[in-house]
PQR file with spaces between the fields and no chain letter, atoms N, CA, C, O and H, PARSE charges and radii, in Angstrom:
ATOM       1  N    MET     1      32.796    1.089    6.935 -0.4000 1.5000
ATOM       2  CA   MET     1      32.270    1.732    5.719 -0.0000 2.0000
ATOM       3  C    MET     1      30.819    1.296    5.471  0.5500 1.7000
ATOM       4  O    MET     1      29.949    2.120    5.188 -0.5500 1.4000
ATOM       5  N    GLU     2      30.580   -0.012    5.583 -0.4000 1.5000
ATOM       6  CA   GLU     2      29.222   -0.535    5.364 -0.0000 2.0000
ATOM       7  C    GLU     2      28.260    0.030    6.402  0.5500 1.7000
ATOM       8  O    GLU     2      27.105    0.327    6.098 -0.5500 1.4000
ATOM       9  H    GLU     2      31.286   -0.682    5.813  0.4000 1.0000
ATOM      10  N    GLU     3      28.752    0.174    7.634 -0.4000 1.5000
ATOM      11  CA   GLU     3      27.914    0.708    8.715 -0.0000 2.0000
ATOM      12  C    GLU     3      27.528    2.159    8.422  0.5500 1.7000
ATOM      13  O    GLU     3      26.393    2.574    8.656 -0.5500 1.4000
ATOM      14  H    GLU     3      29.690   -0.067    7.881  0.4000 1.0000
ATOM      15  N    MET     4      28.490    2.915    7.911 -0.4000 1.5000
ATOM      16  CA   MET     4      28.261    4.330    7.598 -0.0000 2.0000
ATOM      17  C    MET     4      27.183    4.455    6.520  0.5500 1.7000
ATOM      18  O    MET     4      26.296    5.304    6.607 -0.5500 1.4000
ATOM      19  H    MET     4      29.412    2.578    7.720  0.4000 1.0000
ATOM      20  N    ARG     5      27.275    3.605    5.516 -0.4000 1.5000
ATOM      21  CA   ARG     5      26.322    3.664    4.401 -0.0000 2.0000
ATOM      22  C    ARG     5      24.904    3.370    4.886  0.5500 1.7000
ATOM      23  O    ARG     5      23.960    4.069    4.515 -0.5500 1.4000
ATOM      24  H    ARG     5      27.996    2.915    5.445  0.4000 1.0000
ATOM      25  N    SER     6      24.757    2.341    5.711 -0.4000 1.5000
ATOM      26  CA   SER     6      23.418    1.992    6.211 -0.0000 2.0000
ATOM      27  C    SER     6      22.893    3.099    7.120  0.5500 1.7000
ATOM      28  O    SER     6      21.693    3.372    7.140 -0.5500 1.4000
ATOM      29  H    SER     6      25.523    1.774    6.012  0.4000 1.0000
ATOM      30  N    MET     7      23.784    3.732    7.865 -0.4000 1.5000
ATOM      31  CA   MET     7      23.388    4.820    8.766 -0.0000 2.0000
ATOM      32  C    MET     7      22.848    5.996    7.941  0.5500 1.7000
ATOM      33  O    MET     7      21.809    6.563    8.277 -0.5500 1.4000
ATOM      34  H    MET     7      24.759    3.511    7.849  0.4000 1.0000
ATOM      35  N    ILE     8      23.546    6.359    6.874 -0.4000 1.5000
ATOM      36  CA   ILE     8      23.120    7.472    6.011 -0.0000 2.0000
ATOM      37  C    ILE     8      21.782    7.144    5.362  0.5500 1.7000
ATOM      38  O    ILE     8      20.902    8.002    5.294 -0.5500 1.4000
ATOM      39  H    ILE     8      24.391    5.899    6.601  0.4000 1.0000
ATOM      40  N    LEU     9      21.618    5.918    4.886 -0.4000 1.5000
ATOM      41  CA   LEU     9      20.355    5.488    4.269 -0.0000 2.0000
ATOM      42  C    LEU     9      19.230    5.613    5.274  0.5500 1.7000
ATOM      43  O    LEU     9      18.146    6.095    4.945 -0.5500 1.4000
ATOM      44  H    LEU     9      22.333    5.221    4.941  0.4000 1.0000
ATOM      45  N    PHE    10      19.488    5.175    6.510 -0.4000 1.5000
ATOM      46  CA   PHE    10      18.479    5.229    7.576 -0.0000 2.0000
ATOM      47  C    PHE    10      18.046    6.665    7.827  0.5500 1.7000
ATOM      48  O    PHE    10      16.856    6.946    7.970 -0.5500 1.4000
ATOM      49  H    PHE    10      20.368    4.784    6.777  0.4000 1.0000
ATOM      50  N    VAL    11      19.014    7.572    7.878 -0.4000 1.5000
ATOM      51  CA   VAL    11      18.712    8.987    8.130 -0.0000 2.0000
ATOM      52  C    VAL    11      17.905    9.579    6.974  0.5500 1.7000
ATOM      53  O    VAL    11      16.944   10.316    7.197 -0.5500 1.4000
ATOM      54  H    VAL    11      19.980    7.344    7.761  0.4000 1.0000
ATOM      55  N    ILE    12      18.295    9.257    5.749 -0.4000 1.5000
ATOM      56  CA   ILE    12      17.592    9.793    4.571 -0.0000 2.0000
ATOM      57  C    ILE    12      16.151    9.299    4.542  0.5500 1.7000
ATOM      58  O    ILE    12      15.232   10.076    4.285 -0.5500 1.4000
ATOM      59  H    ILE    12      19.075    8.659    5.568  0.4000 1.0000
ATOM      60  N    ILE    13      15.952    8.004    4.807 -0.4000 1.5000
ATOM      61  CA   ILE    13      14.595    7.429    4.794 -0.0000 2.0000
ATOM      62  C    ILE    13      13.751    8.083    5.883  0.5500 1.7000
ATOM      63  O    ILE    13      12.580    8.393    5.663 -0.5500 1.4000
ATOM      64  H    ILE    13      16.699    7.373    5.016  0.4000 1.0000
ATOM      65  N    ASN    14      14.340    8.291    7.050 -0.4000 1.5000
ATOM      66  CA   ASN    14      13.612    8.933    8.151 -0.0000 2.0000
ATOM      67  C    ASN    14      13.228   10.359    7.782  0.5500 1.7000
ATOM      68  O    ASN    14      12.102   10.786    8.040 -0.5500 1.4000
ATOM      69  H    ASN    14      15.291    8.040    7.229  0.4000 1.0000
ATOM      70  N    ALA    15      14.154   11.098    7.182 -0.4000 1.5000
ATOM      71  CA   ALA    15      13.879   12.483    6.790 -0.0000 2.0000
ATOM      72  C    ALA    15      12.745   12.528    5.770  0.5500 1.7000
ATOM      73  O    ALA    15      11.865   13.385    5.852 -0.5500 1.4000
ATOM      74  H    ALA    15      15.068   10.752    6.972  0.4000 1.0000
ATOM      75  N    LEU    16      12.766   11.609    4.812 -0.4000 1.5000
ATOM      76  CA   LEU    16      11.708   11.557    3.790 -0.0000 2.0000
ATOM      77  C    LEU    16      10.366   11.238    4.433  0.5500 1.7000
ATOM      78  O    LEU    16       9.349   11.846    4.098 -0.5500 1.4000
ATOM      79  H    LEU    16      13.481   10.913    4.745  0.4000 1.0000
ATOM      80  N    ALA    17      10.368   10.285    5.356 -0.4000 1.5000
ATOM      81  CA   ALA    17       9.121    9.889    6.017 -0.0000 2.0000
ATOM      82  C    ALA    17       8.554   11.053    6.823  0.5500 1.7000
ATOM      83  O    ALA    17       7.348   11.298    6.795 -0.5500 1.4000
ATOM      84  H    ALA    17      11.194    9.792    5.628  0.4000 1.0000
ATOM      85  N    ILE    18       9.414   11.768    7.536 -0.4000 1.5000
ATOM      86  CA   ILE    18       8.962   12.900    8.358 -0.0000 2.0000
ATOM      87  C    ILE    18       8.431   14.019    7.472  0.5500 1.7000
ATOM      88  O    ILE    18       7.384   14.596    7.766 -0.5500 1.4000
ATOM      89  H    ILE    18      10.394   11.569    7.559  0.4000 1.0000
ATOM      90  N    SER    19       9.138   14.332    6.396 -0.4000 1.5000
ATOM      91  CA   SER    19       8.685   15.411    5.500 -0.0000 2.0000
ATOM      92  C    SER    19       7.364   15.035    4.839  0.5500 1.7000
ATOM      93  O    SER    19       6.485   15.882    4.680 -0.5500 1.4000
ATOM      94  H    SER    19       9.989   13.864    6.157  0.4000 1.0000
ATOM      95  N    CYS    20       7.222   13.770    4.453 -0.4000 1.5000
ATOM      96  CA   CYS    20       5.961   13.318    3.836 -0.0000 2.0000
ATOM      97  C    CYS    20       4.832   13.435    4.850  0.5500 1.7000
ATOM      98  O    CYS    20       3.722   13.841    4.505 -0.5500 1.4000
ATOM      99  H    CYS    20       7.937   13.082    4.581  0.4000 1.0000
ATOM     100  N    TYR    21       5.113   13.077    6.104 -0.4000 1.5000
ATOM     101  CA   TYR    21       4.101   13.153    7.161 -0.0000 2.0000
ATOM     102  C    TYR    21       3.678   14.599    7.398  0.5500 1.7000
ATOM     103  O    TYR    21       2.491   14.894    7.530 -0.5500 1.4000
ATOM     104  H    TYR    21       6.014   12.747    6.385  0.4000 1.0000
ATOM     105  N    LEU    22       4.658   15.493    7.451 -0.4000 1.5000
ATOM     106  CA   LEU    22       4.353   16.910    7.681 -0.0000 2.0000
ATOM     107  C    LEU    22       3.587   17.493    6.498  0.5500 1.7000
ATOM     108  O    LEU    22       2.645   18.263    6.687 -0.5500 1.4000
ATOM     109  H    LEU    22       5.622   15.253    7.344  0.4000 1.0000
ATOM     110  N    LEU    23       3.985   17.132    5.283 -0.4000 1.5000
ATOM     111  CA   LEU    23       3.292   17.634    4.085 -0.0000 2.0000
ATOM     112  C    LEU    23       1.859   17.126    4.059  0.5500 1.7000
ATOM     113  O    LEU    23       0.939   17.872    3.722 -0.5500 1.4000
ATOM     114  H    LEU    23       4.750   16.507    5.129  0.4000 1.0000
ATOM     115  N    GLY    24       1.667   15.870    4.411 -0.4000 1.5000
ATOM     116  CA   GLY    24       0.325   15.294    4.429 -0.0000 2.0000
ATOM     117  C    GLY    24      -0.532   15.956    5.495  0.5500 1.7000
ATOM     118  O    GLY    24      -1.742   16.103    5.324 -0.5500 1.4000
ATOM     119  H    GLY    24       2.414   15.264    4.685  0.4000 1.0000
ATOM     120  N    LYS    25       0.098   16.357    6.599 -0.4000 1.5000
ATOM     121  CA   LYS    25      -0.626   17.012    7.691 -0.0000 2.0000
ATOM     122  C    LYS    25      -1.082   18.407    7.264  0.5500 1.7000
ATOM     123  O    LYS    25      -2.178   18.843    7.618 -0.5500 1.4000
ATOM     124  H    LYS    25       1.081   16.237    6.737  0.4000 1.0000
ATOM     125  N    GLU    26      -0.240   19.102    6.505 -0.4000 1.5000
ATOM     126  CA   GLU    26      -0.554   20.478    6.085 -0.0000 2.0000
ATOM     127  C    GLU    26      -1.431   20.520    4.840  0.5500 1.7000
ATOM     128  O    GLU    26      -2.010   21.561    4.530 -0.5500 1.4000
ATOM     129  H    GLU    26       0.650   18.748    6.218  0.4000 1.0000
ATOM     130  N    ASN    27      -1.536   19.420    4.132 -0.4000 1.5000
ATOM     131  CA   ASN    27      -2.262   19.394    2.861 -0.0000 2.0000
ATOM     132  C    ASN    27      -3.690   19.928    2.956  0.5500 1.7000
ATOM     133  O    ASN    27      -4.053   20.786    2.150 -0.5500 1.4000
ATOM     134  H    ASN    27      -1.065   18.574    4.384  0.4000 1.0000
ATOM     135  N    PRO    28      -4.517   19.471    3.891 -0.5600 1.5000
ATOM     136  CA   PRO    28      -5.910   19.953    3.969  0.2800 2.0000
ATOM     137  C    PRO    28      -5.998   21.473    4.118  0.5500 1.7000
ATOM     138  O    PRO    28      -6.898   22.101    3.561 -0.5500 1.4000
ATOM     139  N    LYS    29      -5.070   22.060    4.865 -0.4000 1.5000
ATOM     140  CA   LYS    29      -5.086   23.518    5.064 -0.0000 2.0000
ATOM     141  C    LYS    29      -4.719   24.245    3.772  0.5500 1.7000
ATOM     142  O    LYS    29      -5.296   25.287    3.461 -0.5500 1.4000
ATOM     143  H    LYS    29      -4.339   21.550    5.318  0.4000 1.0000
ATOM     144  N    ARG    30      -3.775   23.711    3.031 -0.4000 1.5000
ATOM     145  CA   ARG    30      -3.268   24.399    1.835 -0.0000 2.0000
ATOM     146  C    ARG    30      -4.184   24.223    0.632  0.5500 1.7000
ATOM     147  O    ARG    30      -4.101   24.995   -0.323 -0.5500 1.4000
ATOM     148  H    ARG    30      -3.306   22.865    3.284  0.4000 1.0000
ATOM     149  N    LYS    31      -5.047   23.231    0.661 -0.4000 1.5000
ATOM     150  CA   LYS    31      -5.923   22.985   -0.495 -0.0000 2.0000
ATOM     151  C    LYS    31      -6.829   24.180   -0.761  0.5500 1.7000
ATOM     152  O    LYS    31      -7.125   24.490   -1.915 -0.5500 1.4000
ATOM     153  H    LYS    31      -5.114   22.603    1.437  0.4000 1.0000
ATOM     154  N    LYS    32      -7.270   24.852    0.298 -0.4000 1.5000
ATOM     155  CA   LYS    32      -8.161   26.015    0.136 -0.0000 2.0000
ATOM     156  C    LYS    32      -7.429   27.171   -0.541  0.5500 1.7000
ATOM     157  O    LYS    32      -7.992   27.832   -1.413 -0.5500 1.4000
ATOM     158  H    LYS    32      -7.030   24.600    1.235  0.4000 1.0000
ATOM     159  N    GLY    33      -6.179   27.420   -0.146 -0.4000 1.5000
ATOM     160  CA   GLY    33      -5.437   28.565   -0.682 -0.0000 2.0000
ATOM     161  C    GLY    33      -4.531   28.191   -1.837  0.5500 1.7000
ATOM     162  O    GLY    33      -3.607   28.934   -2.169 -0.5500 1.4000
ATOM     163  H    GLY    33      -5.722   26.883    0.563  0.4000 1.0000
ATOM     164  N    LYS    34      -4.784   27.049   -2.451 -0.4000 1.5000
ATOM     165  CA   LYS    34      -3.929   26.616   -3.557 -0.0000 2.0000
ATOM     166  C    LYS    34      -4.058   27.552   -4.754  0.5500 1.7000
ATOM     167  O    LYS    34      -3.068   27.830   -5.430 -0.5500 1.4000
ATOM     168  H    LYS    34      -5.534   26.445   -2.182  0.4000 1.0000
ATOM     169  N    ASN    35      -5.256   28.033   -5.019 -0.4000 1.5000
ATOM     170  CA   ASN    35      -5.483   28.906   -6.176 -0.0000 2.0000
ATOM     171  C    ASN    35      -4.895   30.298   -5.952  0.5500 1.7000
ATOM     172  O    ASN    35      -4.636   31.023   -6.911 -0.5500 1.4000
ATOM     173  H    ASN    35      -6.061   27.807   -4.470  0.4000 1.0000
ATOM     174  N    GLU    36      -4.686   30.671   -4.696 -0.4000 1.5000
ATOM     175  CA   GLU    36      -4.155   32.002   -4.393 -0.0000 2.0000
ATOM     176  C    GLU    36      -2.633   32.010   -4.351  0.5500 1.7000
ATOM     177  O    GLU    36      -2.026   32.995   -3.930 -0.5500 1.4000
ATOM     178  H    GLU    36      -4.897   30.081   -3.916  0.4000 1.0000
ATOM     179  N    LYS    37      -2.008   30.902   -4.793 -0.4000 1.5000
ATOM     180  CA   LYS    37      -0.552   30.817   -4.783 -0.0000 2.0000
ATOM     181  C    LYS    37       0.054   31.807   -5.777  0.5500 1.7000
ATOM     182  O    LYS    37      -0.612   32.234   -6.720 -0.5500 1.4000
ATOM     183  H    LYS    37      -2.501   30.102   -5.135  0.4000 1.0000
ATOM     184  N    LYS    38       1.327   32.170   -5.559 -0.4000 1.5000
ATOM     185  CA   LYS    38       1.999   33.144   -6.429 -0.0000 2.0000
ATOM     186  C    LYS    38       2.005   32.688   -7.887  0.5500 1.7000
ATOM     187  O    LYS    38       2.531   33.390   -8.751 -0.5500 1.4000
ATOM     188  H    LYS    38       1.867   31.824   -4.793  0.4000 1.0000
């Protein structure tokens, strides 16, 4: 049970880190078209 919990935490932290990295990578491109958002 303890192993499962740490495994899930590890996956969640990794997913957050990857999404933050991807968002940070796309940020410079989106800054120009931010005002043209819906």
